[in-house]
DONU-903202 format. One record per residue (C-alpha): x, y, z; residue in three letters. Coordinates in pm, whole numbers, padded with zeros to 5 digits, always signed. Layout:
<sites>
XYZALA/...
</sites>
This chain:
<sites>
+00006-00003+00007MET/+00123+00333-00064THR/+00221+00674+00100THR/-00117+00830-00092THR/-00346+00550+00013GLN/-00248+00484+00348LEU/-00299+00895+00398ASN/-00674+00832+00177GLN/-00782+00579+00469LEU/-00649+00769+00734ALA/-00846+01062+00601HIS/-01167+00874+00511ARG/-01169+00736+00850LEU/-01083+01030+01034ASN/-01413+01215+00823GLN/-01644+00978+00983ILE/-01468+01025+01339ASN/-01517+01410+01301ASP/-01929+01380+01298LEU/-01868+01276+01630SER/-01642+01597+01732LYS/-01709+01729+02053GLY/-01829+01412+02211GLU/-01701+01218+02470VAL/-01590+00884+02198GLY/-01803+00782+01863GLN/-02171+00799+01906ASN/-02327+00640+01588ARG/-02622+00492+01754LEU/-02834+00310+01448VAL/-03040+00592+01270TYR/-02926+00862+01459SER/-02835+01207+01312PRO/-02452+01126+01330THR/-02555+00739+01158TRP/-02736+00911+00852ILE/-02460+01151+00808ALA/-02204+00857+00835ALA/-02386+00614+00606GLN/-02475+00952+00375GLN/-02109+00947+00360GLN/-02069+00616+00233ILE/-02268+00604+00009ILE/-02132+00964-00175GLN/-01778+00831-00162TRP/-01934+00509-00380GLY/-02094+00689-00612LEU/-01773+00961-00667ASP/-01538+00575-00763LEU/-01856+00497-01033GLY/-01986+00197-00767PHE/-02332+00072-00851GLN/-02539+00154-00508VAL/-02747+00036-00306THR/-02983+00086-00020VAL/-03189-00166+00130ASP/-03450-00072+00390ASP/-03284-00065+00679PHE/-03032+00149+00572GLY/-02720-00093+00536THR/-02562+00009+00195ALA/-02397-00200-00118TYR/-02150-00040-00331LEU/-02044-00281-00627ASP/-01809-00337-00937ILE/-02028-00550-01166PRO/-01839-00817-01241GLY/-01728-00904-01627LYS/-01808-01221-01673THR/-02002-01409-01366ASN/-02186-01088-01226PRO/-02416-01278-01045GLU/-02149-01434-00833GLN/-02093-01141-00534VAL/-01797-01124-00360ILE/-01821-00935-00040ALA/-01675-00755+00203THR/-01755-00499+00466GLY/-01843-00482+00836SER/-02096-00232+01015HIS/-02146+00145+01067ILE/-02266+00182+01391ASP/-02104+00235+01720THR/-02128+00152+02071VAL/-02241+00466+02326LYS/-01922+00663+02394GLN/-01716+00388+02118GLY/-01388+00417+01962GLY/-01295+00480+01617ARG/-01235+00168+01466PHE/-01462-00055+01576ASP/-01659-00160+01232GLY/-01603+00150+01088LEU/-01269-00006+00989TYR/-01371-00297+00770GLY/-01632-00042+00614VAL/-01343+00178+00522LEU/-01084-00105+00509GLY/-01326-00251+00189GLY/-01355+00039+00033LEU/-01049+00113+00018GLU/-00937-00287-00129ALA/-01184-00253-00406LEU/-01053+00090-00515GLU/-00686-00062-00477ARG/-00833-00349-00731LEU/-01026-00154-00916LEU/-00731+00028-00976ASP/-00468-00198-01021ALA/-00669-00495-01201ASP/-00947-00293-01366GLY/-01274-00458-01340LYS/-01350-00859-01171PRO/-01477-01111-01356SER/-01694-01161-01027LYS/-01914-00900-00860THR/-01702-00720-00575LEU/-01913-00588-00330ARG/-01848-00360-00024LEU/-02102-00382+00277ILE/-02180-00064+00508SER/-02436-00284+00771PHE/-02664-00027+00896SER/-02662-00190+01268GLU/-02445-00458+01501GLU/-02408-00328+01834GLU/-02732-00336+01997GLY/-02648-00010+02148SER/-02988+00176+02093ARG/-03280-00127+02054PHE/-03300-00429+02262PRO/-03170-00627+01957GLU/-02795-00700+01790THR/-02739-00765+01388PHE/-03028-00579+01319THR/-02863-00495+00918GLY/-02742-00769+00879SER/-03038-01046+01027LYS/-03259-00814+00738HIS/-03043-00886+00456TYR/-03012-01271+00510THR/-03427-01264+00586GLY/-03459-01313+00955GLN/-03781-01092+01143SER/-03680-00850+01354ILE/-03949-00711+01549ASN/-04001-00298+01375LEU/-04235-00257+01750ALA/-03926-00225+01965MET/-03841+00097+02168ARG/-03493+00279+02226ASP/-03464+00396+02583PRO/-03709+00774+02480ASP/-04023+00592+02358GLY/-03919+00549+01953ILE/-03979+00266+01818SER/-03795+00089+01584PHE/-04013+00137+01283GLU/-04012+00505+01341ALA/-03683+00583+01337ALA/-03543+00340+01016ARG/-03846+00540+00802GLN/-03709+00888+00914ALA/-03363+00800+00883ALA/-03361+00613+00550VAL/-03604+00846+00361SER/-03267+01068+00442LYS/-03036+00830+00250LEU/-03224+00833-00078ASP/-02939+01035-00247LEU/-02944+01073-00671PRO/-02861+00757-00844GLY/-02872+00505-00568VAL/-03095+00240-00580ASN/-03334+00044-00354HIS/-03414-00272-00281ASN/-03261-00568-00094LEU/-02987-00697-00319PRO/-02871-01138-00322ALA/-02671-01249-00110LEU/-02291-01294-00236PRO/-02134-01664-00258VAL/-01884-01532+00009THR/-01794-01258+00271PHE/-01454-01140+00458THR/-01525-00920+00742GLU/-01216-00747+00831LEU/-01192-00568+01157HIS/-01008-00505+01499ILE/-00960-00787+01760GLU/-01069-00571+02045GLN/-00908-00796+02293GLY/-00518-00847+02382PRO/-00412-01159+02214ARG/-00226-00988+01896LEU/-00081-00723+02071ILE/+00035-00923+02357ASP/+00228-01199+02132HIS/+00333-00980+01902HIS/+00132-01099+01600LEU/-00014-00888+01297GLN/-00287-01084+01190ILE/-00530-01292+01333GLY/-00779-01533+01099LEU/-01080-01606+01291VAL/-01201-01942+01305THR/-01542-01921+01530SER/-01736-01673+01682ILE/-01849-01709+02070VAL/-02192-01736+02122GLY/-02388-01500+02335GLN/-02675-01394+02524ARG/-02734-01109+02675ARG/-03019-01098+02994PHE/-03224-00787+03203THR/-03315-00848+03568VAL/-03546-00680+03749THR/-03529-00639+04160VAL/-03826-00489+04330LYS/-03879-00376+04627GLY/-04014-00109+04801ILE/-03890+00208+04807ALA/-03880+00391+05153ASN/-03755+00643+05377HIS/-03362+00591+05454ALA/-03387+00749+05805GLY/-03724+00571+05949THR/-03717+00221+05789THR/-03548+00011+06029PRO/-03264-00203+05888MET/-03441-00556+05944ASN/-03748-00427+05783ASP/-03632-00283+05470ARG/-03702-00454+05114ALA/-03381-00270+04947ASP/-03396-00385+04554ALA/-03004-00214+04531LEU/-02853-00408+04810GLN/-03076-00760+04690MET/-02931-00663+04306ALA/-02600-00678+04424VAL/-02591-00957+04593ASP/-02753-01168+04295LEU/-02456-01005+04122ILE/-02200-01137+04362SER/-02376-01496+04339ASP/-02369-01530+03944LEU/-02083-01355+03915ARG/-01971-01683+04131LYS/-02178-01962+03955ASN/-02068-01789+03576ALA/-01707-01871+03723ARG/-01756-02278+03857GLN/-01964-02328+03520VAL/-01671-02271+03311ASP/-01344-02024+03397PRO/-01356-01922+03013GLN/-01721-01823+03044LEU/-01770-01411+03046THR/-01996-01244+03227PHE/-02003-00876+03235THR/-02297-00664+03411VAL/-02299-00363+03195GLY/-02583-00146+03242GLU/-02740-00027+03574PHE/-03035+00151+03672HIS/-03123+00215+04044VAL/-03504+00392+04106SER/-03603+00633+04269PRO/-03206+00721+04262ASN/-03175+00959+04550THR/-02960+00927+04836SER/-03239+00923+05119ASN/-03443+00705+04962VAL/-03432+00317+05039ILE/-03416+00195+04653PRO/-03759+00009+04565GLY/-03618-00097+04207ARG/-03349-00176+04011VAL/-03302-00287+03626ASP/-02889-00467+03496PHE/-02825-00635+03233THR/-02602-00937+03193ILE/-02374-01013+02891ASP/-02241-01336+02896THR/-02106-01534+02603ARG/-01899-01847+02536HIS/-01719-02065+02250GLU/-01949-02373+02323LYS/-02362-02340+02352GLU/-02396-02599+02614THR/-02192-02400+02822VAL/-02448-02134+02793LEU/-02753-02324+02827ASP/-02602-02473+03166GLN/-02545-02107+03275PHE/-02892-01956+03159GLU/-03061-02224+03379GLN/-02841-02129+03680ILE/-02916-01752+03648LEU/-03286-01837+03625HIS/-03251-02047+03942GLN/-03046-01766+04086VAL/-03275-01492+04046VAL/-03648-01635+04033GLU/-03572-01808+04388THR/-03755-01576+04636PRO/-03441-01480+04870ARG/-03718-01218+05113ALA/-04070-01198+05113SER/-04131-00855+04968LYS/-03868-00822+04733ILE/-03935-01021+04367THR/-03700-01080+04124SER/-03702-01147+03747SER/-03503-01219+03428VAL/-03576-01152+03047ASN/-03326-01259+02762ARG/-03339-01046+02453TRP/-03080-01131+02294ALA/-02900-01447+02177LYS/-02656-01527+01892SER/-02532-01882+01866ASP/-02188-01983+01842ALA/-02068-02024+01499THR/-01776-02180+01298GLN/-01656-01977+01007LEU/-01569-02151+00683ASP/-01248-02364+00722GLN/-01152-02335+00346ALA/-01170-01931+00317MET/-00958-01962+00647LEU/-00686-02149+00472ALA/-00639-01910+00172ARG/-00611-01655+00396ASN/-00370-01816+00601GLN/-00165-01867+00305ALA/-00173-01562+00194ILE/-00025-01396+00546ALA/+00252-01634+00520ASP/+00347-01567+00184HIS/+00315-01191+00312LEU/+00537-01264+00564GLY/+00281-01162+00827PHE/+00330-01291+01234ARG/-00030-01451+01239SER/-00246-01636+01405SER/-00559-01904+01402GLN/-00840-01855+01679LEU/-01160-01777+01771ALA/-01337-01429+01845SER/-01489-01345+02209GLY/-01702-01044+02065ALA/-02007-01099+01798GLY/-01986-00971+01471HIS/-02217-00945+01174ASP/-01995-01271+01015SER/-02171-01475+01226GLN/-02466-01421+01085ILE/-02393-01375+00743MET/-02242-01729+00799ALA/-02567-01883+00819GLN/-02645-01829+00485MET/-02298-01827+00297THR/-01941-01923+00307ARG/-01772-01653+00564THR/-01421-01565+00766THR/-01303-01318+00926MET/-00965-01110+00972ILE/-00854-00948+01310PHE/-00565-00670+01320VAL/-00429-00603+01652PRO/-00632-00370+01942SER/-00322-00128+02127ILE/-00354-00275+02515ASN/-00668-00462+02368GLY/-00891-00192+02455ILE/-01215-00194+02241SER/-01592-00022+02317HIS/-01407+00279+02450ALA/-01261+00620+02378PRO/-00927+00485+02386GLU/-00949+00201+02111GLU/-00666+00223+01906ASN/-00460+00011+01601THR/-00136+00143+01439SER/-00141+00247+01106GLN/+00118-00034+01017ALA/-00115-00273+01177ASP/-00408-00129+00950LEU/-00221-00171+00635GLU/-00157-00475+00660ARG/-00497-00608+00703GLY/-00607-00401+00416VAL/-00277-00578+00228THR/-00455-00908+00302LEU/-00804-00781+00233LEU/-00679-00678-00105THR/-00493-00983-00218GLU/-00773-01225-00015SER/-01079-01089-00251LEU/-00828-01042-00572HIS/-00815-01435-00516GLN/-01172-01498-00551GLN/-01263-01270-00778ALA/-01045-01233-01037TYR/
</sites>
């Protein structure tokens, strides 16, 4: 990759990330104004490069270089354009813009491909605004989405979708749901410490862990903090703390590799002189074996739903589930051979984070390429990857797409 191409990738990354300038981290929650501006820019870059651009009903953008001899066979790459709240600069976006860079390089160096090359900028993957993940890739692969679900402000998914997607109707853009590709390759930062800790340059993903997300609701009785005796309290917050402690111990006993995260916590009425009457908190749990996740989910219900105090009730609701996914072995082997030829230090590993690839893998041959995350940090403003590692990821992706499409 030339210096000019590297500068172009950095410039595009900065241009999208600058849409959140003045905020803490990146905040491209699906269908938000920043999300709309970002997806509009991706579409415009595609139009400027002469690609055929399509937007589906959920706002996913598809940028195509039609194939000369087998245009019906689509070789796709891409990732998601949305972020978590106060997220990092590369999660999702690197796969979109790195894919755009790879397609532009191939077109400049080798002309039109034999098969169609496609960049996909998925509308949503994170589940940060609405209580469902991967809605972009789920829609593309024909899975149903709950259009009536609402964000914390009470706005329905359907209303937000219609308002946002209407603003992607730029001149020259087609509006339909394209056919599925024959392969999909997702370029992504690792979001963990394994590559950086072992001084590796490329990660080749064998599988993606399954994950499940729950909300636990604890209901007690709000009461005066000064006049209610300690032995006569129905303190929802204290019960929530006890539950979290017990669940964490249980998760460790089920399997030390099972991740357990309480990431969102709401206390009501949340004032200093009132005993909390209600607490809601989320649990995110992940493992590469469905049997382990099943076992913990059973324990979760037992722990939460077993009565502990006469005036306190607790319940659990699972609102997101994605199964552990094995990725394509032949594509993995191809990318391993390319990495070896390029002299990149690489390792094969499972992904501890969820990705659109696990949805795409249900319908088409799918693989993933990781580049290191500095200090293993992701989903935070400090998320970072060196310019050299960004370059290596795009170089590997470009050669992989070349071998598939030309």
